C-alpha positions as CSV (number, residue, x, y, z in Angstrom):
1,M,-1.8,10.8,-21.1
2,S,-0.2,14.0,-20.0
3,E,1.1,16.7,-22.4
4,A,3.6,17.9,-19.8
5,G,7.2,17.6,-20.9
6,P,9.9,15.8,-18.8
7,P,11.2,17.4,-15.7
8,A,14.1,19.7,-16.0
9,K,16.4,17.5,-14.0
10,P,16.1,13.7,-13.7
11,T,16.0,12.7,-10.0
12,H,16.9,9.1,-10.5
13,F,18.4,6.7,-13.0
14,L,15.1,5.6,-14.5
15,R,14.3,9.1,-15.5
16,A,17.8,9.5,-17.0
17,L,17.5,6.3,-19.1
18,I,14.1,7.3,-20.4
19,E,15.3,10.7,-21.3
20,Q,18.3,9.2,-23.1
21,D,16.0,7.0,-25.1
22,L,13.8,9.9,-26.0
23,A,16.7,12.0,-27.0
24,A,18.1,9.2,-29.2
25,G,14.7,8.8,-30.9
26,T,14.6,5.1,-30.0
27,W,10.9,4.9,-30.1
28,D,10.1,7.6,-32.7
29,G,7.7,6.5,-35.5
30,R,6.7,3.3,-34.0
31,R,3.1,2.3,-34.7
32,F,0.4,1.1,-32.4
33,G,-2.7,-0.7,-33.6
34,G,-5.0,0.7,-30.9
35,S,-4.9,-2.5,-28.9
36,P,-2.4,-5.2,-28.1
37,G,-1.4,-7.4,-31.1
38,D,1.3,-9.0,-33.2
39,A,3.7,-7.3,-35.7
40,A,1.1,-7.1,-38.5
41,H,-1.5,-5.6,-36.2
42,H,0.7,-2.8,-35.1
43,A,2.2,-2.2,-38.6
44,A,-1.3,-1.4,-39.8
45,G,-1.9,1.2,-37.1
46,P,-1.0,4.9,-36.8
47,V,2.1,6.3,-35.2
48,D,1.8,5.7,-31.4
49,P,0.6,8.9,-29.7
50,A,2.3,7.8,-26.5
51,R,6.0,8.8,-26.2
52,I,6.6,5.9,-23.9
53,R,4.5,3.0,-22.6
54,T,4.9,1.4,-19.2
55,R,2.8,-1.1,-17.3
56,F,2.0,-2.2,-13.8
57,P,1.6,-6.0,-14.0
58,P,0.4,-7.6,-10.7
59,E,-0.5,-11.2,-10.3
60,P,-4.0,-11.4,-8.9
61,N,-3.1,-13.9,-6.1
62,G,-3.4,-11.5,-3.2
63,Y,-3.9,-7.9,-2.2
64,L,-1.6,-5.1,-3.2
65,H,0.8,-3.9,-0.4
66,I,3.1,-0.9,0.2
67,G,5.8,-2.4,-2.0
68,H,3.5,-2.5,-5.0
69,A,2.6,1.2,-4.4
70,K,6.2,2.0,-5.2
71,S,5.9,0.2,-8.6
72,I,2.5,1.8,-9.3
73,C,3.8,5.3,-8.6
74,L,6.9,4.7,-10.7
75,N,5.1,3.2,-13.7
76,F,2.1,5.5,-13.8
77,G,4.1,8.5,-12.7
78,L,6.8,8.2,-15.3
79,A,4.3,7.6,-18.1
80,R,2.5,10.8,-17.0
81,D,5.7,12.9,-16.7
82,Y,6.9,11.9,-20.2
83,G,3.7,12.1,-22.2
84,G,3.1,8.4,-22.1
85,I,0.5,5.8,-21.2
86,C,0.7,3.2,-18.4
87,H,-1.2,-0.1,-18.8
88,L,-2.7,-2.1,-15.9
89,R,-2.1,-5.7,-16.8
90,F,-3.0,-8.8,-14.8
91,D,-0.4,-11.5,-15.0
92,D,-2.9,-14.3,-14.5
93,T,-0.9,-17.3,-15.7
94,N,-1.3,-19.4,-12.5
95,P,-4.9,-20.5,-12.2
96,E,-4.5,-22.3,-8.9
97,K,-3.7,-19.1,-6.9
98,E,-5.6,-16.4,-8.7
99,E,-9.2,-15.2,-8.0
100,Q,-11.5,-12.5,-9.3
101,E,-11.7,-11.1,-5.7
102,Y,-8.0,-10.1,-6.1
103,V,-8.5,-8.6,-9.6
104,D,-11.3,-6.4,-8.2
105,A,-9.3,-5.4,-5.2
106,I,-6.3,-4.4,-7.3
107,V,-8.4,-2.3,-9.7
108,E,-9.9,-0.5,-6.7
109,M,-6.5,0.2,-5.0
110,V,-4.8,1.5,-8.2
111,R,-7.7,3.9,-8.7
112,W,-7.6,4.9,-5.0
113,L,-4.0,5.8,-5.3
114,G,-5.0,8.3,-8.0
115,F,-4.1,6.5,-11.2
116,D,-6.1,5.1,-14.1
117,W,-5.4,3.5,-17.5
118,E,-7.8,5.5,-19.7
119,A,-6.1,7.4,-22.5
120,G,-7.2,8.6,-25.9
121,G,-10.7,7.4,-25.3
122,S,-9.5,3.8,-24.7
123,S,-9.0,1.6,-21.6
124,H,-5.6,0.0,-21.3
125,L,-6.5,-2.7,-18.8
126,Y,-5.3,-6.1,-20.0
127,H,-4.9,-9.6,-18.9
128,A,-2.1,-12.1,-19.7
129,S,-4.9,-14.6,-20.4
130,D,-6.0,-12.4,-23.3
131,Y,-2.9,-13.5,-25.0
132,F,-3.0,-17.3,-24.4
133,D,-3.7,-18.0,-28.0
134,F,-0.7,-16.0,-29.2
135,M,1.5,-17.5,-26.6
136,Y,0.7,-21.0,-27.7
137,L,1.3,-20.2,-31.3
138,A,4.6,-18.6,-30.4
139,A,5.5,-21.8,-28.5
140,E,4.7,-23.9,-31.7
141,R,6.9,-21.5,-33.7
142,L,9.8,-22.1,-31.3
143,V,9.3,-25.9,-31.5
144,E,9.1,-25.8,-35.3
145,R,12.4,-23.9,-35.4
146,G,14.1,-26.3,-33.1
147,L,14.3,-23.7,-30.3
148,A,12.0,-25.6,-27.9
149,Y,11.4,-29.2,-27.0
150,V,9.1,-31.3,-24.8
151,D,10.9,-32.8,-21.8
152,E,9.5,-35.8,-20.2
153,Q,11.9,-36.1,-17.3
154,T,10.6,-35.9,-13.8
155,P,10.9,-32.6,-12.0
156,E,13.5,-34.1,-9.8
157,Q,15.5,-35.3,-12.8
158,M,15.3,-31.8,-14.4
159,R,16.4,-30.2,-11.2
160,A,19.4,-32.5,-10.9
161,S,20.5,-32.1,-14.5
162,R,20.4,-28.3,-14.4
163,G,23.7,-28.1,-12.5
164,D,24.7,-25.2,-10.4
165,F,27.0,-22.2,-10.6
166,A,30.1,-24.5,-10.5
167,T,28.7,-27.3,-12.6
168,P,27.4,-27.1,-16.2
169,G,24.0,-28.7,-16.8
170,T,23.4,-32.0,-18.4
171,A,21.3,-32.2,-21.6
172,S,17.9,-33.9,-21.3
173,P,17.6,-37.2,-23.3
174,F,14.7,-35.5,-25.1
175,R,16.6,-32.4,-26.1
176,D,17.5,-33.5,-29.6
177,R,14.1,-35.0,-30.5
178,A,12.9,-34.0,-33.9
179,P,10.8,-30.8,-34.1
180,A,7.9,-32.7,-35.6
181,D,7.8,-35.1,-32.7
182,N,8.1,-32.3,-30.2
183,L,5.2,-30.5,-31.9
184,A,3.1,-33.6,-31.7
185,R,3.9,-33.9,-28.0
186,L,3.1,-30.3,-27.4
187,R,-0.3,-30.7,-29.0
188,E,-1.0,-33.7,-26.8
189,M,-0.2,-31.5,-23.8
190,R,-2.6,-28.9,-25.1
191,D,-5.3,-31.4,-25.7
192,G,-5.2,-32.7,-22.2
193,R,-3.8,-36.2,-22.9
194,H,-1.1,-36.0,-20.1
195,A,-1.2,-35.6,-16.4
196,D,0.1,-32.6,-14.4
197,G,3.9,-32.8,-14.2
198,A,4.2,-35.5,-16.8
199,M,6.1,-33.2,-19.2
200,V,7.0,-29.5,-19.8
201,L,8.0,-27.5,-22.8
202,R,11.5,-26.0,-22.5
203,A,13.3,-23.4,-24.5
204,K,16.5,-24.8,-26.1
205,I,19.3,-22.4,-25.2
206,D,22.5,-23.4,-23.5
207,M,22.9,-26.0,-20.7
208,A,26.4,-24.7,-20.0
209,S,25.4,-21.1,-19.6
210,P,26.8,-19.4,-16.5
211,N,23.3,-17.9,-16.1
212,L,21.2,-20.7,-14.8
213,N,18.1,-19.1,-16.2
214,L,19.3,-19.8,-19.7
215,R,19.8,-23.5,-19.1
216,D,16.7,-24.5,-21.1
217,P,14.1,-22.9,-18.9
218,A,10.6,-24.3,-18.8
219,I,8.1,-22.2,-20.7
220,Y,4.9,-24.3,-20.5
221,R,3.5,-26.7,-17.9
222,I,0.5,-28.9,-17.6
223,K,-2.1,-27.7,-15.1
224,H,-5.6,-29.2,-15.2
225,A,-7.0,-26.3,-13.3
226,R,-9.9,-24.0,-14.0
227,H,-8.9,-20.4,-14.8
228,H,-10.9,-17.5,-13.3
229,A,-11.1,-15.8,-16.8
230,T,-10.8,-18.6,-19.4
231,G,-12.5,-21.4,-17.5
232,D,-11.5,-24.9,-18.6
233,R,-10.4,-24.0,-22.1
234,W,-6.7,-24.5,-21.3
235,C,-4.9,-27.3,-19.4
236,I,-1.5,-25.9,-20.2
237,Y,-0.3,-22.6,-19.0
238,P,2.7,-20.4,-19.8
239,M,5.4,-19.8,-17.2
240,Y,5.6,-16.2,-16.0
241,T,9.1,-15.7,-17.5
242,Y,7.8,-16.8,-20.9
243,A,4.6,-14.9,-20.7
244,H,5.8,-11.6,-19.4
245,P,8.1,-10.5,-22.3
246,I,5.4,-11.5,-24.8
247,E,2.8,-9.5,-23.0
248,D,5.1,-6.4,-23.0
249,A,5.8,-6.8,-26.8
250,L,2.1,-7.3,-27.7
251,E,1.2,-4.2,-25.8
252,G,3.9,-2.0,-27.2
253,I,5.6,-1.4,-23.9
254,T,8.8,0.6,-24.3
255,H,10.2,0.4,-20.7
256,S,9.4,-2.7,-18.7
257,L,10.3,-1.7,-15.2
258,C,11.0,-4.7,-12.9
259,T,12.4,-5.2,-9.4
260,L,16.0,-6.5,-9.1
261,E,15.1,-10.2,-8.7
262,F,14.3,-10.2,-12.5
263,E,17.8,-9.0,-13.5
264,D,19.0,-12.5,-14.1
265,Q,16.0,-13.2,-16.2
266,R,16.7,-10.3,-18.6
267,P,18.9,-12.4,-20.9
268,F,16.0,-14.8,-21.4
269,Y,13.6,-11.9,-21.8
270,D,15.8,-10.5,-24.6
271,W,16.5,-14.0,-26.2
272,L,12.8,-14.8,-26.4
273,L,11.8,-11.5,-27.9
274,E,14.6,-11.6,-30.5
275,R,13.5,-15.0,-31.6
276,L,9.9,-14.0,-32.1
277,A,10.8,-10.7,-33.8
278,E,13.1,-12.2,-36.4
279,P,12.0,-13.8,-39.7
280,A,12.8,-17.5,-40.1
281,T,13.0,-20.3,-42.7
282,L,11.9,-23.8,-41.7
283,P,13.6,-26.9,-42.9
284,D,10.7,-27.5,-45.3
285,G,11.3,-24.1,-46.9
286,R,8.5,-22.2,-45.4
287,E,9.2,-18.6,-44.8
288,L,8.0,-17.2,-41.5
289,A,7.3,-13.5,-40.9
290,P,8.3,-11.9,-37.6
291,M,5.6,-12.5,-34.9
292,L,6.6,-9.4,-32.9
293,R,7.4,-5.9,-34.2
294,R,10.5,-3.8,-33.4
295,P,11.7,-1.9,-31.5
296,L,11.3,-4.4,-28.7
297,P,10.6,-3.5,-25.1
298,R,13.5,-2.7,-22.8
299,Q,13.6,-4.3,-19.4
300,I,15.1,-2.2,-16.6
301,E,15.4,-3.3,-13.0
302,F,15.2,-1.1,-9.9
303,G,15.5,-1.9,-6.2
304,R,12.6,-2.8,-4.0
305,L,11.4,-0.5,-1.3
306,N,11.2,-2.2,2.1
307,L,9.5,-0.5,5.0
308,T,10.6,-1.2,8.6
309,Y,8.2,-3.1,10.8
310,V,6.5,-4.5,7.7
311,I,6.5,-7.7,5.8
312,T,5.4,-7.9,2.1
313,S,5.5,-11.6,1.3
314,K,2.1,-12.5,0.0
315,R,2.4,-16.0,1.4
316,R,3.2,-14.7,4.9
317,L,0.5,-12.0,4.7
318,K,-2.0,-14.6,3.7
319,A,-0.9,-16.7,6.7
320,L,-1.7,-13.8,9.1
321,V,-5.2,-13.7,7.6
322,D,-5.8,-17.4,7.6
323,D,-4.5,-17.9,11.1
324,G,-6.7,-15.1,12.5
325,I,-3.8,-13.0,13.7
326,V,-5.4,-10.1,11.8
327,S,-9.1,-9.6,11.0
328,G,-8.5,-9.7,7.2
329,W,-6.6,-8.3,4.3
330,D,-7.8,-4.8,5.2
331,D,-6.9,-5.0,8.9
332,P,-5.4,-1.5,9.7
333,R,-2.2,-3.2,10.9
334,M,-1.6,-4.8,7.5
335,P,0.8,-3.3,5.0
336,T,-1.7,-3.9,2.2
337,L,-3.1,-0.8,0.5
338,A,-6.5,-1.8,1.7
339,G,-5.2,-2.0,5.3
340,L,-3.3,1.4,5.0
341,R,-6.5,3.0,3.5
342,R,-8.6,1.7,6.4
343,R,-5.9,2.8,8.9
344,G,-6.3,6.3,7.4
345,Y,-3.2,6.7,5.2
346,T,-3.9,8.9,2.3
347,P,-3.1,8.3,-1.4
348,A,-1.2,11.6,-1.4
349,A,1.1,10.5,1.5
350,I,1.9,7.2,-0.2
351,R,2.6,8.9,-3.5
352,Q,4.8,11.4,-1.7
353,M,6.8,8.7,0.0
354,A,7.3,6.9,-3.3
355,D,8.5,10.2,-5.0
356,D,10.8,11.1,-2.1
357,T,12.5,7.7,-2.1
358,G,13.1,7.9,-5.8
359,A,14.5,4.8,-7.5
360,S,17.9,3.1,-7.1
361,K,19.7,0.1,-8.4
362,T,19.8,-1.5,-5.0
363,N,17.1,-2.7,-2.6
364,I,16.5,-0.1,0.1
365,W,15.1,0.0,3.6
366,V,13.0,3.0,4.5
367,D,12.1,3.9,8.1
368,H,8.3,3.7,8.7
369,A,8.6,7.2,10.1
370,V,9.2,8.5,6.6
371,L,5.7,7.4,5.6
372,E,4.2,8.8,8.8
373,G,6.0,12.1,8.1
374,A,4.5,12.3,4.6
375,L,1.1,11.5,6.1
376,R,1.3,14.3,8.7
377,A,2.4,16.8,6.1
378,D,-0.7,15.9,4.0
379,L,-3.2,15.9,6.9
380,E,-1.9,19.0,8.7
381,G,-3.7,21.3,6.2
382,K,-6.7,19.1,5.6
383,A,-7.9,17.3,8.8
384,R,-10.5,19.1,10.9
385,R,-9.8,19.5,14.6
386,A,-11.8,18.1,17.5
387,M,-11.4,17.3,21.1
388,A,-11.6,13.8,22.3
389,V,-11.0,12.1,25.7
390,L,-9.6,8.5,25.2
391,D,-9.1,7.6,28.9
392,P,-12.0,9.4,30.6
393,L,-12.0,10.7,34.1
394,P,-14.9,12.8,35.4
395,L,-14.2,16.3,36.5
396,V,-16.9,18.0,38.6
397,L,-17.0,21.8,38.6
398,T,-18.2,22.4,42.1
399,N,-19.0,26.1,41.9
400,W,-20.9,25.9,38.6
401,A,-24.2,27.1,40.0
402,E,-22.5,29.9,42.0
403,V,-20.7,31.2,38.9
404,F,-23.6,30.9,36.4
405,G,-26.6,31.2,38.7
406,S,-28.0,27.8,37.7
407,A,-26.9,24.2,38.1
408,T,-28.4,23.4,34.7
409,H,-26.7,26.2,32.8
410,L,-24.7,25.2,29.7
411,E,-22.0,27.6,28.6
412,P,-21.6,27.8,24.8
413,C,-18.1,27.5,23.5
414,S,-16.6,27.5,20.0
415,A,-13.3,26.7,18.3
416,P,-12.1,26.9,14.7
417,A,-12.6,23.8,12.6
418,H,-9.1,24.3,11.4
419,P,-6.7,27.0,12.8
420,Q,-5.3,27.8,9.3
421,R,-8.6,27.5,7.3
422,P,-11.2,30.0,8.4
423,E,-13.4,29.0,5.5
424,L,-14.2,25.8,7.3
425,G,-16.0,27.7,10.0
426,A,-16.3,26.9,13.7
427,R,-17.0,24.0,15.9
428,R,-19.6,24.6,18.6
429,F,-20.1,22.7,21.9
430,H,-21.0,23.4,25.5
431,L,-19.2,23.5,28.8
432,G,-21.3,22.1,31.7
433,P,-21.0,21.3,35.4
434,E,-19.3,18.0,34.7
435,V,-16.8,17.2,32.0
436,W,-14.6,14.3,30.9
437,I,-10.8,14.8,31.0
438,E,-7.9,12.5,30.3
439,R,-6.9,10.5,33.3
440,E,-3.3,11.5,32.8
441,D,-4.3,15.2,33.3
442,F,-4.7,14.6,37.0
443,A,-2.0,13.3,39.4
444,V,-2.3,12.7,43.2
445,D,1.4,12.7,43.5
446,P,2.7,14.7,40.5
447,P,6.2,14.3,39.1
448,K,8.5,17.2,38.9
449,G,7.5,19.7,36.2
450,Y,3.9,18.5,36.1
451,H,1.6,21.5,35.2
452,R,-1.9,19.9,35.2
453,L,-4.5,19.2,37.8
454,V,-3.2,18.3,41.3
455,P,-5.1,18.4,44.6
456,P,-4.3,20.8,47.4
457,R,-1.4,19.5,49.3
458,M,0.4,20.1,52.6
459,Q,3.6,22.0,52.4
460,P,6.7,21.3,54.5
461,D,5.9,24.4,56.6
462,G,2.5,23.1,57.5
463,T,0.6,25.4,55.1
464,T,-1.7,24.0,52.4
465,A,-0.8,24.8,48.8
466,P,-3.8,25.4,46.5
467,G,-4.6,22.8,43.9
468,G,-3.2,23.0,40.4
469,R,-4.8,25.3,37.9
470,V,-5.3,24.6,34.2
471,R,-7.2,26.1,31.3
472,L,-10.0,24.0,30.0
473,K,-9.2,24.6,26.3
474,Y,-11.6,27.1,24.7
475,G,-13.2,27.4,28.1
476,Y,-12.4,28.6,31.6
477,V,-9.5,28.3,34.0
478,A,-10.2,25.6,36.6
479,E,-8.5,25.0,40.0
480,C,-8.5,21.5,41.5
481,T,-10.1,21.3,45.0
482,G,-9.9,17.5,45.6
483,F,-10.8,14.1,44.3
484,D,-12.7,10.9,45.3
485,R,-11.2,7.5,45.6
486,A,-12.7,4.5,43.8
487,D,-13.3,1.2,45.6
488,D,-10.1,-0.2,44.1
489,G,-8.0,2.7,45.4
490,G,-7.8,4.5,42.1
491,V,-9.3,8.0,41.3
492,A,-13.0,8.0,40.7
493,R,-13.5,11.7,40.0
494,V,-11.8,15.0,40.4
495,H,-13.3,18.2,41.9
496,A,-12.4,21.7,40.7
497,R,-13.8,25.2,40.8
498,I,-14.2,27.6,37.9
499,V,-12.2,30.8,38.1
500,P,-14.7,33.5,37.0
501,D,-14.1,35.9,34.1
502,T,-11.5,33.6,32.5
503,K,-13.4,32.3,29.5
504,S,-11.1,32.1,26.4
505,G,-11.6,34.9,24.0
506,T,-13.3,37.3,26.5
507,P,-11.8,40.5,27.9
508,G,-9.5,39.9,30.8
509,A,-9.4,36.1,30.3
510,D,-5.6,36.2,30.2
511,A,-5.3,38.0,33.5
512,V,-5.1,34.6,35.2
513,K,-1.9,32.9,34.1
514,V,-1.7,29.1,34.0
515,K,1.1,26.8,32.7
516,G,-1.2,24.0,31.5
517,T,-4.1,23.6,29.0
518,I,-6.0,20.4,28.8
519,G,-8.7,19.0,26.5
520,W,-12.1,18.0,27.7
521,V,-15.6,17.0,26.5
522,A,-18.7,18.0,28.5
523,A,-20.8,15.2,29.8
524,C,-23.9,17.0,28.6
525,D,-23.2,16.7,24.9
526,A,-20.3,14.3,24.5
527,M,-20.6,11.6,21.9
528,P,-19.5,8.1,22.7
529,A,-17.0,6.5,20.3
530,T,-14.9,3.4,20.0
531,V,-11.4,4.3,19.2
532,H,-8.8,1.7,18.0
533,L,-5.3,2.6,18.9
534,Y,-2.9,0.8,16.5
535,E,0.8,0.2,16.9
536,H,3.3,-1.7,14.6
537,L,2.2,-5.3,14.1
538,F,5.8,-6.5,14.8
539,T,8.3,-5.5,17.5
540,E,11.4,-5.7,15.2
541,P,12.2,-3.3,12.3
542,Q,12.9,-6.3,10.0
543,P,10.4,-8.9,11.1
544,D,11.6,-11.7,8.7
545,A,15.3,-11.0,8.9
546,G,17.5,-14.0,8.4
547,G,14.5,-16.2,7.4
548,R,12.8,-15.7,10.8
549,D,9.1,-16.4,11.0
550,P,7.7,-13.0,11.7
551,R,5.1,-14.5,13.9
552,E,7.9,-14.9,16.5
553,V,8.0,-11.1,16.9
554,L,4.4,-10.2,16.9
555,N,3.5,-7.2,19.0
556,P,0.9,-8.1,21.6
557,A,0.0,-4.4,22.0
558,S,-0.5,-3.8,18.3
559,L,-4.2,-3.1,18.9
560,R,-5.9,-1.5,21.9
561,S,-9.5,-0.5,21.7
562,V,-11.0,2.1,24.1
563,Q,-14.3,3.6,24.8
564,A,-13.9,7.4,24.4
565,W,-15.9,10.6,24.4
566,V,-15.6,13.0,21.5
567,E,-17.0,16.5,21.0
568,P,-20.5,16.8,19.4
569,S,-19.2,18.4,16.2
570,L,-18.3,14.9,15.0
571,A,-21.9,13.6,15.2
572,G,-22.4,13.7,11.5
573,I,-19.0,12.7,10.3
574,E,-18.9,10.2,7.5
575,A,-16.7,7.1,7.2
576,E,-13.2,7.7,5.9
577,T,-13.2,11.3,7.1
578,H,-9.9,12.4,8.7
579,V,-9.8,14.4,11.9
580,Q,-7.1,15.5,14.3
581,F,-8.0,14.8,17.8
582,E,-6.2,17.7,19.5
583,R,-3.1,16.5,21.4
584,H,-3.7,12.8,20.4
585,G,-3.0,12.6,16.7
586,Y,-4.7,11.9,13.4
587,F,-7.7,9.6,13.3
588,V,-10.1,8.4,10.6
589,A,-13.7,7.3,10.8
590,D,-13.4,3.5,10.1
591,R,-14.7,2.7,6.6
592,R,-16.1,-0.7,7.8
593,E,-17.5,-0.1,11.3
594,H,-18.3,3.6,11.5
595,A,-22.0,4.4,11.1
596,P,-24.6,7.0,12.3
597,G,-25.0,6.5,16.0
598,H,-22.0,4.2,16.1
599,A,-18.8,6.2,15.9
600,V,-15.6,4.2,15.4
601,F,-12.3,5.9,14.8
602,N,-8.8,4.4,14.0
603,R,-5.7,6.2,15.1
604,T,-3.6,6.7,11.9
605,T,-0.6,8.3,13.5
606,T,0.4,10.5,16.4
607,L,1.2,14.1,16.1
608,K,5.0,13.5,16.4
609,D,7.5,11.1,15.1
610,G,6.3,7.7,16.2
611,R,9.4,5.6,15.6
612,G,9.7,5.0,19.3
613,R,6.3,3.4,19.5
């Protein structure tokens, strides 16, 4: 919990609403029992030290993706900025789709993003399944009060009787059954005496409501399924729309931030909490104390963040994994946080994008270039530099022995590890008689304006123009003298001569002017590396637009792996270390494949805006 006060100026509507609540004293004096609990539990506790409480409530049925990052940053960030606490809560009410693997992955990714749920010496990590007992008792309370009933219609009959926006719903024949009979049926459901789908518990609200979500929504269903946390204890499970408001209230959440699809559910959210927070008298005269304390949580909806060239449907992401289109949930082309991490995106860049895009009352599309820009801004001052050759072509320096007096001489060279961070020291490597250069740095027939290596060529007047000159970065000027053809007609190797007395950083080195500087790695101490060059997984900015199956627009060039040479300063680099390959972009040592003696790098992003890629 942060002691920092709120920012001077709210930057979006969620901040404004929170500040209004704080100014009005809406949550002043409320008590917190030290852990989630009912009205009596919290009433016995001290005044809540948190000015606000928010929560991030994922369902553990898949891996978190970039859309979740927005919610994580909003909920944890707002709690931090306003002296509050954010809970991590698993909405594990659907045992058929949830697994411990997903729970563990979610915990790891929230921490990786830079957030935690520890405050005041306590952990605020919770599970909906922690509250199953209370939820069931609350359901019995609604039944006893005549506010819920067991419906034995088939799912098809219930769907048909619900009506639509133009037609009121039709009451179930079981709607007016006596509370005692409904209670008996509910207990039969709980005790496993009925099959899946045989009946459901529904709230009794208003079958003519213009909001279809208030037309007696289902709140409990039968599922004979083993739960990853509670095992076989339960065979009935609460619906998400019933469980979620109860979870918020038990945890003392003040601001329940949801995406826009929950806006139509807010009236039920409020209806349920009001019923459970009010005292009641049963027909037999029993007085019932409130189950939940006031003030009740406030649900507020914000627009989803959609990133171009990305899909965030868990169902469709799972299909990509199951069909082998990607290598797993952490494939660097996936929009999952695990995939983004492996690709080399940093927590700081993701948080920055979330902050920069704010919060709005409408769903928004953000160009993928915004995330890439935030990443470049983060890595520019952090990533060490190195030279790498991704498409190697041999360059033989034919006058090496003449210049240095020995064909085996190795010329020491150095370069700053980072041009703006002298404290990181220098990289050291050698220049030898043969080096690797990028294939694109030599052209037999150069286009206009090409300033790299070209062979000597005949001029229209019959004279021979000398070959192109370039500076081998951090080394000498070299002048091309020719090349050898490969059997397939391509270029096998390039020949050049060193121009003496032109070594970078030595007196007189600038006397020979050249228009081009190229990267290189000496054959004598180059380190082999596998480099994965990633592009967008889809060719369209909105892959699932109009209900399209995104697999129709898969990018066949989303992954290209090359065998590269990198400078020896990277020999001891550890997995997940970022580096800028000069001229090529930002790369990261792969967290799965990289190991000593087996260098594997993933391209995270290019040095410039990649929206055209």
